[in-house]
C-alpha positions in Angstrom: 1.1 34.8 -9.6 -1.6 33.6 -12.0 -5.2 34.3 -11.2 -8.4 32.8 -12.4 -11.9 34.0 -12.8 -13.4 31.2 -10.8 -13.0 30.2 -7.2 -11.1 27.3 -5.7 -14.4 25.7 -4.7 -15.6 25.9 -8.3 -12.4 24.3 -9.6 -12.7 21.6 -6.9 -16.3 20.8 -8.1 -15.0 20.4 -11.7 -13.1 17.3 -10.7 -16.5 15.5 -10.5 -17.8 14.4 -13.9 -21.0 16.4 -14.0 -22.2 14.6 -17.2 -22.0 11.3 -15.3 -23.7 12.9 -12.3 -26.6 14.1 -14.5 -27.0 10.5 -15.8 -27.2 9.2 -12.3 -29.8 11.8 -11.3 -31.9 10.8 -14.3 -31.6 7.1 -13.5 -33.0 7.7 -9.9 -35.4 10.4 -11.1 -33.9 12.7 -8.5 -35.1 16.0 -9.9 -38.7 15.0 -9.9 -40.7 17.7 -8.2 -37.4 19.6 -7.6 -39.2 23.0 -7.7 -36.1 25.0 -8.7 -33.6 23.2 -6.5 -31.9 20.4 -8.3 -29.7 17.5 -7.1 -26.7 19.3 -8.7 -27.4 22.3 -6.4 -28.0 20.0 -3.4 -24.6 18.4 -4.0 -22.9 21.8 -4.1 -24.5 22.8 -0.8 -23.6 19.5 0.9 -20.0 19.7 -0.3 -19.8 23.2 0.9 -21.0 21.9 4.3 -18.2 19.4 4.3 -15.4 21.6 3.1 -16.4 24.7 5.1 -17.3 22.5 8.1 -20.7 24.1 8.5 -22.5 22.9 11.6 -26.1 23.5 10.7 -28.5 24.3 7.8 -28.4 27.9 8.9 -24.6 28.1 8.5 -24.8 26.6 5.0 -27.5 29.1 4.0 -25.7 32.1 5.5 -22.3 31.0 4.3 -23.5 30.8 0.7 -25.5 34.0 1.0 -22.3 35.9 1.8 -20.9 34.8 -1.5 -24.0 35.5 -3.6 -22.0 37.1 -6.4 -19.9 33.9 -6.9 -22.7 31.3 -6.8 -23.4 31.4 -10.6 -20.1 29.6 -11.3 -21.1 26.9 -8.8 -24.3 26.2 -10.7 -26.5 28.0 -8.0 -28.9 30.7 -8.9 -29.1 31.8 -5.3 -28.4 30.4 -1.8 -31.1 27.9 -0.9 -33.4 28.4 2.1 -32.9 26.1 5.1 -36.3 24.5 4.6 -35.6 23.8 0.9 -32.3 22.0 1.6 -33.8 20.1 4.6 -36.6 18.8 2.4 -34.2 17.7 -0.3 -31.9 15.9 2.2 -34.9 14.1 3.6 -36.5 13.1 0.3 -33.9 12.9 -2.5 -32.6 9.2 -2.8 -29.3 8.9 -1.0 -28.4 6.3 -3.6 -27.7 9.2 -6.0 -24.7 10.2 -3.9 -23.6 6.6 -3.4 -23.4 6.2 -7.2 -21.6 9.6 -7.5 -19.0 8.3 -5.0 -18.3 5.2 -7.0 -18.1 7.2 -10.3 -15.5 9.5 -8.7 -13.7 6.5 -7.3 -13.4 5.1 -10.8 -11.8 8.3 -12.0 -9.4 8.5 -9.0 -8.3 4.9 -9.5 -7.6 5.6 -13.2 -5.4 8.6 -12.5 -3.9 7.8 -9.1 -1.5 5.0 -10.1 0.7 4.5 -7.1 3.2 1.7 -6.8 3.9 -0.1 -3.5 7.2 0.5 -1.8 6.7 -1.2 1.6 6.4 -4.8 0.4 8.1 -6.8 -2.3 5.1 -8.9 -3.3 2.7 -7.9 -6.1 -0.5 -8.9 -4.5 -3.3 -6.4 -4.0 -3.5 -5.6 -0.3 -6.9 -4.8 1.2 -8.1 -4.0 4.8 -11.6 -4.5 6.0 -13.1 -2.9 9.1 -16.0 -0.9 10.4 -16.5 2.2 12.5 -19.5 3.0 14.7 -21.1 6.4 14.5 -22.9 7.2 17.7 -26.3 8.9 17.5 -28.7 10.5 20.0 -31.6 8.0 20.2 -34.1 10.8 21.0 -33.4 12.4 17.6 -32.6 9.3 15.6 -35.2 6.9 16.9 -34.9 4.8 13.7 -31.3 3.9 14.5 -31.7 2.0 17.8 -28.5 0.3 18.8 -28.6 -0.2 22.6 -31.4 0.5 25.1 -30.5 4.2 25.4 -28.1 4.6 22.4 -28.5 4.9 18.7 -25.8 4.2 16.0 -25.0 3.4 12.4 -22.0 1.5 11.2 -19.7 2.5 8.3 -18.1 -0.7 6.8 -15.2 0.0 4.5 -12.7 -2.0 2.4 -9.5 0.0 1.9 -7.1 -0.6 -1.0 -3.6 0.1 0.2 -2.5 1.0 -3.3 -3.5 4.7 -3.0 -5.4 4.1 0.3 -8.8 4.5 -1.4 -12.0 3.0 -0.1 -13.1 0.5 -2.9 -16.2 -0.8 -1.0 -18.4 1.1 1.5 -21.6 0.1 3.2 -23.7 1.9 5.8 -25.8 -0.3 8.1 -27.6 0.0 11.4 -25.4 -0.5 14.5 -26.7 -4.0 15.2 -25.4 -5.5 11.9 -22.4 -7.8 12.6 -19.2 -7.1 10.8 -18.9 -10.7 9.5 -22.2 -10.4 7.7 -20.8 -7.7 5.4 -17.5 -9.6 5.0 -19.3 -12.6 3.6 -20.7 -10.5 0.8 -17.2 -9.4 -0.4 -16.0 -10.7 -3.8 -12.2 -10.6 -3.5 -9.9 -10.7 -6.6 -7.9 -13.9 -6.8 -4.4 -13.5 -5.4 -5.4 -10.5 -3.2 -4.6 -10.3 0.5 -7.2 -9.1 2.9 -6.2 -8.2 6.5 -8.7 -7.8 9.4 -8.9 -7.8 13.1 -10.2 -10.6 15.3 -13.8 -9.4 15.0 -13.8 -11.1 11.5 -12.7 -14.6 12.7 -15.2 -16.9 11.0 -13.9 -20.2 9.6 -16.7 -20.5 7.0 -15.6 -17.1 5.8 -12.0 -18.2 5.7 -13.0 -21.3 3.7 -14.9 -19.0 1.2 -11.9 -16.8 0.7 -9.6 -19.8 0.4 -11.8 -21.3 -2.3 -11.8 -17.9 -4.1 -7.9 -18.1 -4.1 -7.7 -15.0 -2.0 -5.3 -14.8 1.0 -6.2 -13.5 4.5 -4.2 -12.3 7.5 -6.5 -12.1 10.6 -5.7 -11.9 14.3 -6.5 -15.2 15.9 -8.9 -15.4 18.9 -7.4 -16.6 22.3 -10.0 -19.4 22.7 -9.1 -21.1 19.3 -8.7 -24.9 19.6 -6.1 -26.3 17.3 -3.3 -28.8 17.0 0.2 -28.2 15.7 1.0 -30.0 12.4 4.6 -28.7 12.0 6.8 -26.1 13.6 8.5 -23.9 11.0 12.0 -22.5 11.6 12.2 -18.9 12.8 15.2 -16.7 12.0 16.8 -14.7 14.7 14.3 -11.9 14.6 12.9 -10.2 17.7 9.6 -9.5 16.0 8.8 -13.1 15.0 8.4 -15.4 18.0 6.8 -18.5 16.4 5.8 -19.8 13.0 3.9 -23.0 12.7 1.3 -25.0 10.6 -1.8 -25.8 12.5 -5.1 -27.7 12.1 -8.4 -26.8 13.8 -9.4 -29.6 16.1 -12.8 -28.4 17.3 -15.7 -30.5 16.0 -17.5 -27.6 14.3 -14.4 -25.5 13.4 -12.8 -28.5 11.6 -15.9 -28.9 9.5 -16.0 -25.3 8.6 -12.3 -25.2 7.7 -10.8 -28.6 7.2 -7.5 -27.4 5.7 -4.2 -26.4 7.2 -3.6 -22.9 8.5 -0.4 -21.0 9.3 -0.1 -19.5 12.8 2.4 -16.7 13.2 3.2 -15.0 16.6 4.8 -11.6 16.4 5.9 -9.1 19.1 4.2 -5.7 19.2 6.9 -3.4 20.5 4.5 -0.4 20.9 2.0 -2.2 23.2 4.5 -4.7 24.6 2.4 -7.8 23.8 2.2 -10.8 21.5 0.0 -10.8 18.5 -1.2 -14.1 17.1 -2.0 -14.2 13.4 -3.6 -16.8 11.3 -3.2 -17.0 7.5 -3.6 -19.3 4.5 -0.5 -17.8 2.8 2.5 -20.2 3.1 4.8 -18.4 0.7 5.6 -15.1 2.4 8.0 -14.9 5.3 6.7 -14.7 8.9 8.1 -11.1 9.3 6.2 -10.0 6.1 3.0 -11.4 7.6 3.5 -9.4 10.7 4.2 -6.2 8.6 1.0 -6.8 6.6 -1.0 -6.9 9.8 0.7 -3.7 11.0 -0.3 -2.1 7.8 -3.9 -2.6 8.8 -3.5 0.5 11.0 -4.0 2.5 7.8 -7.7 1.8 7.8 -7.9 3.1 11.4 -6.2 6.3 10.3 -8.7 6.6 7.4 -11.6 6.4 9.8 -9.9 8.9 12.0 -9.3 11.3 9.1 -13.0 11.2 8.1 -14.2 11.8 11.6 -11.8 14.6 12.4 -11.9 16.6 9.1 -15.4 16.0 7.8 -18.9 16.2 9.1 -19.9 12.6 10.0 -20.3 13.0 13.8 -22.9 15.8 13.8 -25.7 15.9 11.3 -27.9 18.6 9.7 -30.9 16.2 9.4 -32.4 13.5 11.6 -34.0 11.3 9.0 -32.3 8.1 7.7 -32.2 9.5 4.2 -30.6 12.8 5.3 -28.0 11.0 7.4 -27.0 8.6 4.6 -26.8 11.5 2.2 -24.5 13.4 4.4 -22.2 10.4 5.0 -21.9 9.7 1.3 -21.1 13.4 0.5 -18.4 13.1 3.2 -17.0 10.1 1.4 -17.1 12.1 -1.9 -15.2 14.9 -0.1 -12.5 12.5 1.1 -12.0 11.2 -2.4 -11.6 14.8 -3.6 -9.1 15.6 -0.9 -7.1 12.4 -1.6 -7.1 13.4 -5.3 -5.7 16.8 -4.5 -3.2 15.3 -2.1 -1.9 13.0 -4.8 -1.8 15.6 -7.6 0.0 18.3 -5.5 3.7 18.5 -5.6 3.8 19.7 -2.0 3.8 17.2 0.9 0.4 17.9 2.4 -0.9 16.4 5.6 -4.6 15.8 5.1 -5.6 18.0 8.1 -3.5 20.9 6.7 -4.9 20.5 3.2 -8.5 20.6 4.6 -7.7 23.8 6.5 -6.2 25.5 3.4 -9.2 24.5 1.3 -11.6 25.8 4.0 -9.9 29.1 4.3 -9.7 29.7 0.5 -12.9 28.3 -0.8 -14.0 31.4 -2.6 -10.5 32.8 -3.4 -9.9 33.3 -7.1 -6.7 31.5 -7.7 -5.5 28.5 -9.7 -6.2 25.5 -7.6 -3.0 23.6 -8.5 -0.8 26.7 -8.0 -2.4 27.2 -4.6 -1.7 23.5 -3.6 1.9 23.5 -5.0 2.8 27.0 -3.7 0.3 27.8 -0.9 2.0 31.0 0.2 2.1 32.4 -3.3 5.4 34.2 -2.6 7.2 35.1 -5.8 9.7 37.8 -6.9 7.2 40.1 -8.6 9.6 43.1 -9.0 8.0 45.3 -6.4 8.9 48.8 -5.3 12.3 47.6 -3.9 13.9 48.0 -0.5 13.2 51.7 -0.1 10.7 52.2 2.7 7.7 54.4 1.8 6.8 57.3 4.0 3.5 57.5 5.8 1.2 60.4 4.8 2.3 63.6 6.5 5.6 62.2 7.8 7.7 64.4 5.5 6.0 67.6 6.6 6.5 66.7 10.3 10.2 66.2 9.7 10.4 69.7 8.1 
């Protein structure tokens, strides 16, 4: 088994382009008044918080102090005090880590070339959704959402070619999902899939003019007239396929064109799902499968919340919270990159556990991922059982 003189955590950090990170820090003047604790060191501490699942500033401090002899390779001269890290999280611009996320995303997209196997079309498939992160209003008084509840929203556009988040926005809990969707610039020919919370006919018209396709679950109160009923093959999943036109006074003005209405059967929940789309070329069964693929973005949110620190926070200021969420997103990109590069079939939860248990183990990262047990025929002492000290004399 090959060994290395640096830890797994250090090798994990080397995936990030530190020259690019230094340029980002200079752009935002992040190290101004750093007083011996740089943004580079802050990033290491926050990634340690995510990978080791530290629950507080004290756990970060003590966890790094235990490994004092190995911090030099991480770019740390010593483990930071809790007050030092707390001040940095509250005052260093969170935009530094947002820019670091997109720089790492660019690298992942360049190396993680995955072809689609589930669908025969060549369009880029995207899912858009948001997830609410609940907060205690007494601690996060700036994040008022309800009368007695605080929250922020994580809006995310997921590219299904590699399942990477290509657009992320953090807002307060009151921001409506459609407002973020209106700002998206979709590539021509791409297909975006969303739930009924994104039903907005002006938004549909915008996407249609941009030559992008959408597949969205239709609301029950939609007013429309059937233009033509399309033939449906004998398929239990597809119940209806038709061309419709919006007949409401306002909705017809917002979207005057023809839409396609597809009704599919959800076998799991035993209910009908009504979909609306502007794609007339794909089969009705493919439209249903596209909407079913939207579940991947739900799984992505679930993976972040279960495996990384985005539900409990080590700081209460807005800047500290945003910083922690962006470092969680950097961590999920690193984990996705490891999952893609490894020859073993890793579930994300198992991969997170192995990384957490071996952060400061000196072993080749890729060997650890490809052969986690490290079992090899090393030509040991053989099958002969060794005697315990003193056993031979007892026998005599």
